[in-house]
Each structure stands twice: as structure tokens, then as C-alpha cells.
C-alpha positions as CSV (number, residue, x, y, z in Angstrom):
1,M,117.4,118.1,265.1
2,K,119.9,116.0,263.0
3,T,119.6,115.8,259.3
4,R,121.3,113.1,257.2
5,D,122.2,113.0,253.5
6,P,120.4,110.4,251.4
7,E,122.6,107.5,250.3
8,Y,123.7,107.6,246.7
9,D,124.8,104.8,244.4
10,A,126.1,106.0,241.0
11,D,125.2,102.7,239.3
12,E,121.6,102.5,240.7
13,E,118.7,103.7,238.6
14,Y,116.3,106.2,240.1
15,E,112.8,107.3,239.0
16,Y,112.4,110.8,237.7
17,E,109.0,112.5,237.3
18,C,108.1,115.4,235.1
19,L,106.8,118.4,237.1
20,N,104.4,119.3,234.3
21,C,102.9,116.2,232.7
22,G,103.7,113.5,235.2
23,E,105.8,111.3,232.9
24,V,108.0,108.9,234.9
25,V,111.3,107.5,233.6
26,S,114.1,105.4,235.2
27,A,117.7,106.6,234.8
28,A,121.1,106.3,236.4
29,S,121.6,110.1,236.1
30,Y,119.5,113.2,235.7
31,P,117.6,112.9,232.4
32,G,117.3,116.6,231.8
33,G,114.0,117.8,230.3
34,C,110.9,115.7,229.8
35,E,110.8,114.0,226.4
36,N,107.1,114.6,226.2
37,C,106.8,118.3,227.1
38,G,110.3,119.6,227.8
39,S,109.6,120.5,231.4
40,S,111.9,119.9,234.3
41,M,112.2,116.5,235.9
42,R,112.6,115.7,239.6
43,N,114.0,112.6,241.4
44,R,111.0,110.9,243.0
45,G,113.1,109.6,245.9
46,M,113.9,113.1,247.2
47,P,111.4,115.2,249.2
48,C,109.9,118.3,247.5
49,E,110.5,120.5,250.5
């Protein structure tokens, strides 16, 4: 089975979702912790596997 890396554009904004409270933000780079609860964020465009 072949795998492929997702395409990446440094200028494009991506949606990030808080793993704890579900807050969603758009940003061009990883926003760090959630502004609401301080929990980790994940890029919604990447699978959770």
C-alpha cells in the first residue's frame, strides 16, 4: 500500500480544533494551546489515526 504526504502551503490558513472544548480557529501556523481552555489543538485537515 502506498502512502502519500499531504500537500502543504505555508501561506494557506488551516482550521485547528481544540481536543478538549472543541473551539475552532483558522491560522497559517500551529496556534499552540487553546485560548479558551489551554488544551492542545489539532489540524482538522489531518486524520486522527
